C-alpha positions as CSV (number, residue, x, y, z in Angstrom):
1,M,0.0,0.0,0.0
2,A,3.0,2.3,0.4
3,L,3.2,2.2,-3.5
4,Y,0.1,4.3,-3.7
5,K,1.5,7.1,-1.7
6,N,5.0,7.4,-3.0
7,N,4.4,6.6,-6.7
8,N,1.0,8.1,-7.4
9,N,2.0,9.7,-10.8
10,S,3.5,6.5,-12.3
11,L,0.6,4.4,-10.9
12,N,-1.9,6.8,-12.4
13,N,-0.3,6.3,-15.8
14,K,-0.5,2.5,-15.5
15,V,-4.0,2.2,-14.0
16,G,-7.1,3.5,-15.6
17,K,-9.5,5.8,-13.8
18,N,-12.2,3.1,-13.9
19,S,-10.0,0.6,-12.0
20,I,-10.5,0.1,-8.2
21,F,-6.7,0.4,-7.9
22,Y,-6.8,4.0,-9.0
23,P,-6.0,5.9,-5.8
24,K,-9.2,7.8,-5.5
25,N,-11.3,4.8,-6.3
26,W,-9.3,2.7,-3.9
27,K,-10.2,5.0,-1.1
28,Y,-14.0,4.7,-1.8
29,F,-13.6,0.9,-2.4
30,S,-12.0,0.6,1.1
31,I,-14.9,2.3,2.7
32,F,-17.4,0.2,0.8
33,A,-15.6,-3.0,1.7
34,F,-15.4,-2.1,5.3
35,I,-19.1,-1.3,5.5
36,L,-20.0,-4.5,3.7
37,F,-17.8,-6.5,6.1
38,A,-19.4,-4.8,9.1
39,L,-23.0,-5.5,7.9
40,L,-22.1,-9.2,7.3
41,L,-20.6,-9.4,10.7
42,L,-23.6,-7.9,12.4
43,F,-25.9,-10.3,10.5
44,F,-24.0,-13.4,11.5
45,T,-23.5,-12.3,15.2
46,T,-27.1,-11.3,16.1
47,G,-27.8,-14.6,18.0
48,S,-26.7,-15.0,21.5
49,A,-26.8,-17.7,24.2
50,A,-29.1,-17.4,27.2
51,E,-27.5,-15.0,29.7
52,R,-27.2,-15.4,33.4
53,P,-29.3,-13.1,35.6
54,K,-27.9,-9.6,36.1
55,F,-27.5,-8.3,39.6
56,L,-26.6,-4.8,40.7
57,I,-25.6,-4.9,44.4
58,I,-25.1,-1.5,46.1
59,H,-23.4,-1.3,49.5
60,L,-24.7,1.9,51.2
61,D,-22.6,2.4,54.3
62,A,-23.8,3.1,57.8
63,L,-27.6,3.5,57.3
64,S,-29.6,2.1,60.2
65,S,-33.3,1.2,59.7
66,P,-34.5,3.8,62.2
67,N,-32.6,6.5,60.4
68,F,-33.7,5.3,57.0
69,F,-37.4,5.2,57.7
70,Q,-37.2,8.5,59.4
71,Y,-35.6,10.1,56.4
72,I,-38.1,8.4,54.1
73,E,-41.0,9.8,56.2
74,E,-39.5,13.3,56.2
75,G,-39.2,13.2,52.4
76,Y,-35.4,13.3,52.1
77,L,-35.2,10.1,50.0
78,P,-38.0,10.4,47.4
79,N,-36.4,8.2,44.7
80,L,-35.7,5.3,47.0
81,K,-39.2,5.6,48.3
82,A,-40.6,5.5,44.8
83,I,-38.4,2.7,43.6
84,F,-38.9,0.3,46.5
85,Q,-41.7,1.4,48.8
86,D,-44.2,2.7,46.4
87,G,-43.1,0.7,43.4
88,D,-43.0,-3.1,42.8
89,G,-39.9,-3.6,44.9
90,H,-39.6,-4.6,48.6
91,I,-37.8,-3.3,51.6
92,I,-36.8,-5.7,54.4
93,P,-36.9,-3.4,57.4
94,Y,-35.2,-5.7,59.9
95,G,-31.8,-6.7,58.5
96,L,-29.4,-7.4,61.3
97,A,-25.7,-7.0,61.0
98,L,-23.2,-8.9,63.1
99,F,-21.6,-7.5,66.2
100,P,-19.3,-5.7,66.3
101,G,-20.9,-3.6,63.6
102,G,-18.3,-2.5,61.0
103,T,-17.6,-2.5,57.3
104,E,-14.4,-4.5,58.0
105,T,-16.7,-7.2,59.6
106,T,-19.6,-7.1,57.2
107,I,-18.0,-7.3,53.8
108,P,-16.0,-10.6,54.4
109,H,-18.8,-12.3,56.4
110,L,-21.5,-11.3,53.8
111,R,-19.3,-12.5,50.9
112,K,-18.7,-15.9,52.7
113,G,-22.2,-16.2,54.2
114,L,-20.7,-16.9,57.7
115,D,-21.7,-15.6,61.2
116,N,-19.3,-14.0,63.6
117,S,-18.1,-17.3,65.2
118,T,-15.3,-17.2,62.6
119,G,-13.3,-14.5,60.8
120,G,-12.5,-11.0,61.9
121,I,-14.1,-9.1,64.7
122,G,-12.8,-5.6,64.4
123,W,-10.2,-3.4,62.8
124,R,-7.4,-4.8,64.9
125,H,-6.8,-8.1,66.7
126,Y,-4.4,-9.4,69.2
127,D,-2.2,-12.3,68.1
128,T,-1.7,-14.4,71.2
129,E,1.2,-16.4,69.6
130,K,3.2,-13.3,68.6
131,D,2.0,-11.4,71.7
132,E,1.3,-8.3,69.6
133,I,-1.6,-6.2,68.4
134,M,-1.8,-6.5,64.6
135,P,-2.1,-3.2,62.8
136,K,-5.3,-2.0,61.0
137,Y,-3.8,-2.4,57.5
138,V,-3.8,-6.2,58.0
139,T,-7.6,-6.2,58.4
140,F,-8.0,-3.5,55.6
141,F,-6.2,-5.7,53.1
142,D,-8.3,-8.7,54.0
143,M,-11.5,-6.7,53.5
144,F,-10.0,-5.2,50.3
145,S,-9.5,-8.7,48.9
146,H,-13.2,-9.4,49.2
147,I,-14.2,-6.4,47.0
148,P,-14.3,-6.9,43.2
149,R,-11.3,-5.5,41.3
150,R,-13.1,-2.7,39.4
151,A,-15.1,-1.7,42.5
152,K,-12.1,-1.1,44.7
153,A,-11.9,2.6,43.7
154,G,-15.0,3.1,45.9
155,F,-12.6,3.8,48.8
156,I,-11.4,6.9,47.0
157,Y,-15.0,8.3,46.8
158,G,-15.3,7.4,50.5
159,V,-13.1,10.3,51.5
160,P,-15.4,12.9,53.0
161,F,-17.2,15.1,50.4
162,L,-15.7,13.2,47.4
163,D,-18.9,11.2,47.1
164,I,-20.2,14.0,44.8
165,F,-18.0,12.3,42.1
166,N,-19.8,9.0,42.5
167,M,-22.1,10.1,39.7
168,Y,-19.4,9.2,37.2
169,P,-19.0,5.5,38.1
170,L,-22.8,5.2,38.6
171,M,-23.5,6.6,35.1
172,N,-21.4,3.7,33.6
173,I,-23.3,1.0,35.4
174,P,-25.9,0.3,32.6
175,E,-23.1,-0.4,30.1
176,L,-21.0,-2.4,32.6
177,L,-23.9,-4.7,33.2
178,D,-23.5,-5.8,29.6
179,T,-20.1,-7.0,30.5
180,Y,-20.4,-8.3,34.0
181,N,-23.6,-10.1,35.1
182,V,-23.0,-9.1,38.7
183,L,-21.8,-5.6,39.7
184,Q,-21.1,-4.4,43.2
185,F,-21.0,-0.7,43.9
186,F,-19.7,0.7,47.3
187,W,-20.9,4.1,48.7
188,F,-18.6,4.6,51.7
189,A,-18.8,8.4,52.3
190,T,-21.9,8.3,54.5
191,D,-19.9,6.5,57.2
192,S,-16.9,8.8,57.2
193,L,-19.1,11.9,57.1
194,G,-21.2,10.7,60.0
195,H,-18.1,9.9,62.0
196,F,-16.3,13.1,61.4
197,F,-19.0,15.7,60.8
198,G,-22.2,14.5,62.4
199,E,-25.7,13.9,61.2
200,E,-26.1,16.9,58.9
201,Q,-23.4,15.9,56.5
202,Y,-24.3,12.2,57.0
203,L,-27.8,12.9,55.7
204,A,-26.5,15.1,52.9
205,S,-24.6,12.2,51.5
206,Y,-27.7,10.0,51.5
207,K,-29.6,12.7,49.7
208,R,-26.9,12.8,47.0
209,F,-27.1,9.0,46.7
210,D,-30.9,9.2,46.4
211,S,-30.6,11.8,43.6
212,Y,-28.1,9.7,41.7
213,M,-30.3,6.6,42.0
214,G,-33.2,8.5,40.6
215,R,-31.2,9.1,37.4
216,L,-29.8,5.6,37.3
217,I,-33.0,3.7,37.6
218,K,-34.4,5.4,34.5
219,R,-31.6,3.9,32.5
220,L,-31.8,0.4,33.8
221,N,-33.9,-2.3,32.2
222,M,-35.6,-3.6,35.3
223,D,-36.9,-6.6,33.3
224,E,-33.3,-7.8,33.2
225,V,-31.6,-6.3,36.3
226,N,-32.0,-7.4,39.9
227,L,-31.3,-4.5,42.3
228,I,-30.1,-5.0,45.8
229,I,-29.2,-2.1,48.2
230,Y,-28.1,-3.0,51.6
231,S,-26.3,-1.3,54.5
232,D,-23.5,-2.9,56.4
233,H,-24.4,-1.4,59.9
234,G,-26.1,1.6,61.4
235,M,-24.9,4.8,63.0
236,S,-25.7,6.3,66.4
237,F,-25.4,9.9,67.4
238,G,-25.1,10.6,71.1
239,R,-22.6,11.5,73.8
240,F,-19.1,10.2,74.3
241,I,-18.4,8.2,77.5
242,N,-15.9,9.9,79.7
243,P,-13.2,8.9,80.4
244,P,-12.6,6.8,77.2
245,Q,-13.1,3.0,77.4
246,E,-9.5,2.1,76.9
247,K,-8.4,4.2,79.8
248,E,-11.1,2.7,81.9
249,I,-10.1,-0.9,81.1
250,K,-6.4,-0.1,81.9
251,R,-7.5,1.7,85.1
252,I,-9.7,-1.2,86.4
253,I,-7.6,-4.2,85.4
254,G,-4.1,-2.6,85.8
255,D,-1.2,-5.0,85.6
256,E,-3.4,-8.0,85.1
257,L,-4.3,-6.7,81.6
258,R,-2.5,-8.5,78.8
259,A,-4.0,-6.6,75.9
260,Y,-7.0,-4.5,74.9
261,V,-8.2,-4.2,71.3
262,H,-11.8,-2.8,71.2
263,P,-14.0,-4.5,72.1
264,I,-11.8,-7.4,73.2
265,V,-10.0,-7.7,76.6
266,F,-7.2,-10.2,77.1
267,L,-6.2,-11.1,80.6
268,K,-2.9,-12.5,81.9
269,N,-5.0,-14.9,83.9
270,P,-8.2,-15.9,82.0
271,E,-9.5,-17.8,85.1
272,E,-10.2,-14.4,86.6
273,K,-12.5,-13.1,83.8
274,D,-15.6,-13.4,85.9
275,F,-14.1,-11.1,88.5
276,W,-12.8,-8.5,86.0
277,A,-16.0,-8.5,83.9
278,K,-18.0,-7.7,87.0
279,R,-15.7,-4.8,87.9
280,I,-15.7,-3.4,84.4
281,A,-19.5,-3.3,84.3
282,L,-20.0,-1.9,87.7
283,E,-17.1,0.6,87.8
284,S,-17.4,2.3,84.5
285,E,-19.9,3.6,81.9
286,I,-19.3,0.3,79.9
287,D,-22.8,-1.3,79.7
288,F,-21.9,-5.0,79.2
289,A,-18.8,-7.2,79.8
290,F,-19.5,-10.6,78.3
291,F,-17.4,-13.7,78.8
292,R,-17.7,-17.4,78.2
293,E,-18.2,-19.0,81.6
294,N,-18.0,-22.5,80.1
295,T,-18.6,-24.3,76.8
296,N,-22.3,-23.6,76.6
297,R,-22.8,-20.6,78.8
298,V,-22.1,-16.9,78.2
299,V,-22.5,-14.4,81.0
300,S,-22.4,-10.6,81.4
301,Y,-22.7,-8.3,84.4
302,T,-24.6,-5.0,84.2
303,D,-25.6,-2.2,86.6
304,Y,-28.9,-4.0,86.9
305,G,-27.9,-7.6,87.4
306,K,-26.7,-10.5,85.4
307,I,-27.3,-11.7,81.8
308,I,-27.0,-15.4,80.9
309,F,-27.1,-17.0,77.4
310,E,-27.1,-20.8,77.4
311,G,-26.6,-23.0,74.3
312,D,-27.8,-26.5,73.8
313,G,-25.0,-27.5,71.4
314,Q,-27.5,-27.6,68.5
315,D,-27.6,-23.9,67.5
316,N,-30.4,-23.1,70.0
317,I,-30.0,-20.5,72.7
318,R,-32.0,-19.4,75.7
319,Y,-31.8,-16.2,77.7
320,L,-31.9,-15.9,81.5
321,Y,-31.3,-13.0,83.8
322,E,-30.8,-12.1,87.4
323,G,-32.0,-8.7,88.6
324,E,-33.6,-6.8,85.7
325,D,-34.3,-7.8,82.2
326,V,-32.2,-5.1,80.5
327,F,-33.4,-6.2,77.0
328,D,-37.1,-6.3,78.0
329,Y,-37.5,-9.5,76.1
330,Y,-39.7,-11.1,78.7
331,Q,-41.9,-8.1,78.8
332,D,-42.3,-8.5,75.0
333,G,-43.4,-12.1,75.3
334,Y,-40.3,-14.3,75.6
335,Q,-40.7,-17.1,78.2
336,G,-37.3,-18.7,78.4
337,E,-37.6,-21.0,75.5
338,W,-34.8,-22.3,73.3
339,L,-34.6,-20.4,70.0
340,D,-32.2,-20.5,67.0
341,A,-30.8,-17.4,65.4
342,D,-33.6,-16.8,63.0
343,E,-36.2,-17.3,65.7
344,W,-34.4,-14.9,67.9
345,L,-34.4,-12.3,65.2
346,S,-38.1,-12.9,64.4
347,L,-39.0,-12.5,68.1
348,T,-36.9,-9.4,68.9
349,R,-36.8,-7.5,65.5
350,K,-38.8,-4.6,67.0
351,S,-36.8,-4.5,70.2
352,N,-34.2,-1.9,71.0
353,F,-31.8,-4.8,71.2
354,P,-32.6,-7.1,68.3
355,G,-31.0,-10.6,68.1
356,V,-28.5,-10.1,70.9
357,P,-28.3,-13.7,72.3
358,P,-27.0,-15.4,69.1
359,N,-25.0,-12.4,68.1
360,I,-23.0,-12.4,71.3
361,Y,-23.1,-16.2,71.9
362,N,-21.6,-16.9,68.5
363,L,-19.0,-14.1,68.8
364,L,-17.7,-15.6,72.0
365,M,-17.0,-18.9,70.1
366,N,-14.6,-17.0,67.8
367,E,-11.0,-17.7,68.6
368,K,-10.2,-14.0,68.3
369,A,-12.8,-13.1,71.0
370,G,-10.3,-13.1,73.8
371,D,-11.5,-13.3,77.4
372,I,-14.0,-10.4,77.8
373,V,-16.1,-8.6,75.2
374,I,-17.3,-5.1,76.2
375,V,-20.3,-3.2,74.8
376,I,-21.2,0.5,75.0
377,N,-24.7,1.2,73.9
378,H,-26.4,4.2,72.4
379,P,-27.0,7.0,73.5
380,K,-23.5,6.6,75.0
381,I,-20.7,6.4,72.3
382,P,-17.3,4.9,72.7
383,V,-14.4,7.3,72.0
384,F,-11.9,6.5,69.3
385,E,-9.2,9.1,69.0
386,L,-7.7,9.6,65.5
387,L,-4.6,11.6,64.5
388,F,-4.0,15.1,66.0
389,G,-6.6,14.5,68.8
390,I,-9.6,14.3,66.4
391,T,-12.4,12.1,67.7
392,Y,-15.5,10.7,66.2
393,D,-18.9,12.5,66.4
394,A,-20.8,9.3,66.0
395,N,-20.3,5.5,66.1
396,H,-21.8,2.1,65.6
397,A,-20.2,0.0,68.3
398,G,-23.2,-1.1,70.4
399,L,-26.0,-3.7,70.2
400,T,-28.9,-1.4,69.7
401,K,-31.1,-1.1,66.7
402,T,-29.4,2.2,65.6
403,D,-26.1,0.4,65.6
404,L,-26.9,-2.9,63.9
405,L,-30.4,-2.9,62.4
406,V,-30.3,-2.1,58.6
407,P,-32.7,-1.9,55.7
408,I,-32.3,-4.2,52.7
409,L,-33.9,-2.9,49.4
410,L,-34.8,-5.4,46.7
411,K,-36.2,-5.2,43.2
412,G,-36.2,-7.8,40.4
413,K,-37.5,-11.1,39.3
414,E,-34.7,-13.1,40.9
415,L,-35.5,-11.5,44.3
416,E,-39.3,-11.9,44.4
417,H,-39.1,-14.9,46.6
418,L,-37.8,-12.5,49.3
419,Y,-40.6,-10.1,49.0
420,D,-42.5,-11.6,51.9
421,T,-39.4,-11.5,54.1
422,E,-39.5,-9.0,57.0
423,E,-36.3,-9.9,58.9
424,I,-33.0,-11.5,57.9
425,W,-29.5,-11.8,59.2
426,L,-27.4,-9.6,56.9
427,H,-24.6,-12.2,56.5
428,D,-27.2,-14.7,55.2
429,L,-28.6,-12.4,52.4
430,F,-26.5,-13.8,49.5
431,N,-27.1,-17.4,50.7
432,R,-30.8,-16.8,50.2
433,I,-30.5,-15.9,46.5
434,P,-29.8,-19.1,44.6
435,T,-29.1,-17.5,41.2
436,L,-26.6,-15.0,42.5
437,D,-23.0,-16.2,41.8
438,L,-20.2,-14.0,43.0
439,K,-17.4,-16.4,42.3
440,D,-17.3,-16.4,38.5
441,N,-18.1,-12.9,37.6
442,K,-15.9,-11.8,34.7
443,P,-16.3,-12.1,30.9
444,E,-14.3,-14.6,28.9
445,R,-12.6,-11.8,26.9
446,E,-12.7,-8.2,26.0
447,K,-14.7,-7.1,23.0
448,H,-13.2,-7.5,19.6
449,S,-13.2,-4.4,17.4
450,L,-12.5,-3.4,13.8
451,S,-11.9,0.3,13.3
452,F,-11.7,2.5,10.2
453,W,-10.9,6.1,9.8
454,G,-10.0,8.7,7.2
455,N,-8.0,12.0,7.3
456,L,-10.0,15.2,6.8
457,E,-7.1,17.2,5.5
458,D,-5.6,15.2,2.7
459,I,-6.2,12.2,0.4
460,Q,-4.2,9.7,2.4
461,H,-5.6,6.2,2.4
462,P,-7.9,5.2,5.2
463,G,-6.4,3.7,8.4
464,L,-7.5,0.4,9.8
465,E,-7.1,-1.4,13.1
466,L,-8.2,-4.8,14.1
467,S,-8.2,-5.5,17.9
468,L,-8.8,-9.1,19.1
469,S,-8.9,-10.2,22.7
470,P,-7.7,-13.7,23.5
471,T,-8.8,-13.5,27.1
472,Y,-10.1,-11.1,29.7
473,R,-7.9,-8.1,30.3
474,W,-5.8,-8.7,27.2
475,N,-5.9,-7.2,23.7
476,V,-3.8,-7.8,20.6
477,A,-4.1,-5.1,17.9
478,L,-2.9,-4.8,14.3
479,R,-2.9,-1.3,12.8
480,Y,-2.1,0.2,9.4
481,E,-1.9,3.9,8.6
482,D,0.3,5.9,6.2
483,E,2.6,3.0,5.3
484,L,3.2,2.3,9.0
485,Y,2.4,-1.1,10.2
486,N,1.9,-1.5,14.0
487,G,1.3,-4.7,16.0
488,K,1.0,-4.6,19.8
489,F,-0.5,-6.3,22.8
490,E,-1.9,-4.5,25.9
491,Y,-2.9,-5.7,29.4
492,D,-5.4,-4.1,31.7
493,F,-3.1,-3.1,34.6
494,Y,-5.7,-1.2,36.6
495,S,-9.5,-0.7,36.3
496,S,-12.3,1.1,38.1
497,Y,-15.8,1.8,36.9
498,V,-14.5,5.0,35.1
499,I,-10.9,4.4,34.1
500,R,-8.8,1.6,32.7
501,L,-5.0,1.8,32.4
502,W,-3.6,-0.5,29.7
503,I,0.1,-1.2,29.4
504,G,1.9,-3.2,26.7
505,A,4.5,-3.5,24.0
506,G,4.7,-3.9,20.2
507,L,6.6,-3.7,17.0
508,E,6.4,-1.1,14.2
509,Y,7.4,-1.7,10.6
510,Q,8.1,1.1,8.1
511,D,10.5,1.5,5.2
512,R,11.9,-2.0,5.9
513,N,12.8,-1.1,9.5
514,Y,11.5,-2.7,12.6
515,E,11.2,-0.8,15.8
516,P,10.1,-2.3,19.2
517,F,8.2,0.0,21.5
518,L,6.4,0.2,24.9
519,H,2.9,1.4,25.1
520,T,0.4,2.7,27.6
521,R,-3.2,3.8,27.2
522,L,-5.6,5.6,29.6
523,Q,-9.2,4.8,28.8
524,M,-11.9,6.9,30.6
525,D,-15.6,6.2,30.2
526,F,-18.4,8.7,30.9
527,D,-21.7,7.0,29.9
528,K,-21.7,6.9,26.0
529,I,-18.5,9.0,25.8
530,R,-15.0,7.4,25.9
531,F,-11.7,9.2,25.9
532,N,-8.6,7.3,24.9
533,Y,-5.1,8.8,25.4
534,S,-2.0,6.7,24.7
535,V,1.7,7.3,24.5
536,Q,4.6,5.1,23.4
537,S,8.3,5.0,23.6
538,H,10.9,3.2,21.6
539,L,12.3,0.3,23.6
540,F,15.8,1.7,23.5
541,D,14.9,5.3,24.1
542,L,12.6,5.2,27.2
543,K,13.3,8.9,28.1
544,N,11.1,10.1,25.2
545,W,7.5,9.2,25.3
546,E,5.4,10.4,22.4
547,E,1.7,10.9,22.2
548,N,0.3,8.5,19.5
549,K,-3.5,8.8,20.1
550,K,-5.9,11.3,21.5
551,E,-9.4,10.0,20.7
552,I,-13.0,10.7,21.7
553,V,-15.4,7.9,21.1
554,Y,-19.2,8.1,21.0
555,K,-20.8,4.7,21.6
556,V,-24.0,4.5,19.5
557,N,-24.9,1.0,20.8
558,K,-23.2,-2.2,21.9
559,R,-21.8,-2.8,18.4
560,L,-21.1,0.6,16.8
561,S,-19.2,3.7,17.8
562,F,-18.0,6.8,16.0
563,N,-14.5,8.0,16.6
564,W,-12.7,11.4,16.4
565,Q,-8.9,11.0,16.6
566,I,-7.9,14.5,17.5
567,P,-7.3,16.7,15.6
568,N,-8.3,15.6,12.1
569,R,-9.3,12.0,11.7
570,L,-12.9,10.7,11.8
571,G,-14.0,7.1,11.7
572,F,-16.1,4.4,13.3
573,S,-15.6,1.0,14.9
574,L,-17.5,-2.2,15.0
575,H,-17.5,-4.2,18.3
576,W,-18.4,-7.8,18.9
């Protein structure tokens, strides 16, 4: 094809104007051939196999059921109300999170479908073998590993006030659902705003979420999409205990304290846990100090008497007390019978202390639970001091309904079997949806594409690029333009719901010379608009990176897009 550019005059003398090899005719013939190929490809690829159900799962951080329904009633969340309460969806009002309530606890347990008798129980834990408190980043990376790769950027938007930019990943969800049959989206900012800035900014973030959901729902095909919105725990606003709980634990136990990692106390002599639990409960503002008295019996002291949870070894628990019934379970109709976890939640869902017996009994079976588990309940709030003396304005460290009771919002054909459900343990939610598969949630490959473009300023021959994907996150591309042949591969090094960063290498051929190069491309998606920016450098001259593409793409549909390669090339691409 280089012959046409360098020897046009001699070629024109040898080829008649009616021949397709005449340069001007060749240009039009190339366009015609490409369009014909595209139409044939579209015709032969219209059929598709039956697809797996599509799920959009949204993690809405730190929204308790009492707060949620108050905000609904006060008119702050009109879109969520219209979608789930007034529409054909369903809201489970009594979802119960595991204690201690926290994102770091909820995400792994929900993903695995396990209760709190196993796994982590807080941001930090004490390693008895190493005799040291493990840092928070150990727990963070464990939680991070349970979040899908492209959803991990949600932590960036979780920084206070950056949630305003969540509109960009949300607007890409309809198209992403064509690639991934299950999408998980994480809205973290509500938690950080509540902790640091109080209820006003906490509510403002929910109002932003509601506004964005109103736009998103209009663009989703709800005949195909199953929508789940859940919260991982609640949020309580109240008053800090004084002095802080850690100082109180150290003051009361003194030299007999081995380690304290909220809410877990480790003693040098575990045989004395009954003695120290009683002192903690009676000599501080800490409400409960639970400990396992024996294999089947958990006990706590309070200012009003004694709490007793007994297990029968077959997942049934009964509640007894001495002094006053601090939970008011007996007043609400409980009569000392043995109940399993689901029965306890059903019985106590409207209580200020929903589902406490199994939540605490199972926790004390966890090998990380130490000797004593302390609890501080709303309206009192435990103090956690951050850097530079900054403390939280709210928390979710107790056993009350504002700490642990959460709404679960459902809409879709695959979720209709849960529409009669009024209460559920949050960690059991995914187990109750048989068609939801979180394990194999990636496409077999990227989309193939065939691109064609022409130059607006001269009569150069059209450019072509064929991109094929052998497997997910890999592309191999062959490109021809202006007598330059380019072959490369690229790998998806990093992805979010907005950007993808591709890196790779290739080989160029021109004038009988071969030149290896390195390549990187930044892809940014904003609904139907995509921006590609790529640079490359010769392998033996890595100091000089040159821009080789600056492109804006308009995606017409799943198969066709128009491309503007800035500044003067226009074309289109076919995808399959």
